[in-house]
C-alpha positions in Angstrom: 114.4 88.6 75.8 118.1 88.1 75.2 119.7 88.7 71.9 120.2 84.9 71.5 116.5 84.4 71.9 115.8 86.9 69.2 118.7 85.8 67.0 119.0 82.0 66.7 122.4 80.6 67.6 122.9 79.5 64.0 122.5 83.1 62.7 124.6 84.5 65.6 127.3 82.0 64.7 127.3 83.0 61.1 127.4 86.7 62.0 130.4 85.9 64.3 132.4 84.9 61.3 131.9 88.2 59.5 134.0 91.2 59.8 131.5 92.7 62.2 131.2 89.8 64.6 128.1 89.4 66.8 127.1 91.4 69.8 126.2 89.6 73.0 124.6 91.4 75.9 125.5 89.3 79.0 127.9 86.7 80.3 125.3 84.0 80.1 124.9 84.6 76.4 128.6 84.5 75.9 128.9 81.2 77.6 126.0 79.8 75.6 127.6 81.0 72.4 131.0 79.6 73.2 129.4 76.2 73.9 127.5 76.4 70.6 130.6 77.4 68.6 132.3 74.3 70.0 129.6 72.1 68.5 130.3 73.7 65.2 134.1 72.8 65.4 134.9 76.4 66.1 136.3 78.5 68.9 135.6 82.1 70.0 138.8 83.7 69.0 138.2 87.4 69.5 136.1 89.1 72.2 136.0 92.8 72.6 134.6 93.6 76.1 132.8 96.8 77.0 132.0 97.7 80.6 128.6 99.3 81.0 129.0 102.4 83.3 126.6 105.3 83.6 124.8 104.4 80.3 128.1 104.3 78.5 130.2 101.5 77.0 133.8 101.7 78.2 136.2 99.5 76.2 138.0 97.1 78.5 141.1 96.5 76.4 142.7 94.9 79.4 140.1 92.1 79.3 139.5 91.8 75.6 140.8 88.7 73.7 142.5 88.7 70.3 143.5 85.3 69.2 142.6 85.2 65.5 146.1 85.8 64.2 148.2 83.6 61.9 150.3 82.3 64.9 147.2 81.0 66.7 145.6 79.6 63.6 148.7 77.6 62.9 148.4 75.8 66.3 146.8 72.3 66.6 143.0 72.5 67.4 143.5 71.2 71.0 146.0 73.9 71.7 143.8 76.6 70.2 140.8 75.4 72.3 142.9 75.5 75.5 144.3 79.0 74.8 140.8 80.3 74.0 139.3 78.7 77.1 142.1 80.0 79.4 141.8 83.6 78.0 138.1 83.7 78.3 138.2 82.1 81.8 140.6 84.8 83.0 138.5 87.6 81.5 135.3 86.3 83.0 136.9 85.8 86.4 137.9 89.5 86.4 134.4 90.5 85.4 132.9 88.5 88.2 135.4 89.7 90.7 134.8 93.3 89.8 131.1 92.8 89.6 130.7 94.7 86.4 128.1 94.6 83.7 129.5 94.1 80.2 128.6 93.6 76.6 130.7 91.7 74.1 131.5 91.8 70.5 132.5 88.3 69.5 134.1 86.5 66.5 134.4 82.8 66.0 136.9 80.8 63.9 136.6 77.3 62.6 139.2 74.9 63.8 
């Protein structure tokens, strides 16, 4: 059972707006969550990515996304969506290319 099965999307979305964010355990969950956030007039603005290797979580700062700052928040919604989509797409492309397993700590921000 995935975390999103155990934790309804609504509750996960609410948690994503807290200081702790919400933890997602696979790429499919992240994609599902991003789609849900969009239905709530929000974007996934910050994603910390951890590679799972030998039962350890290795922070992948090179892939992590941080777009919740004042500069990004001042942009028009369409531009914020495009930036978030581009950054996430690039990170997921690297994850797929490298064939790595990851977990994600995710924060959403209302547009």
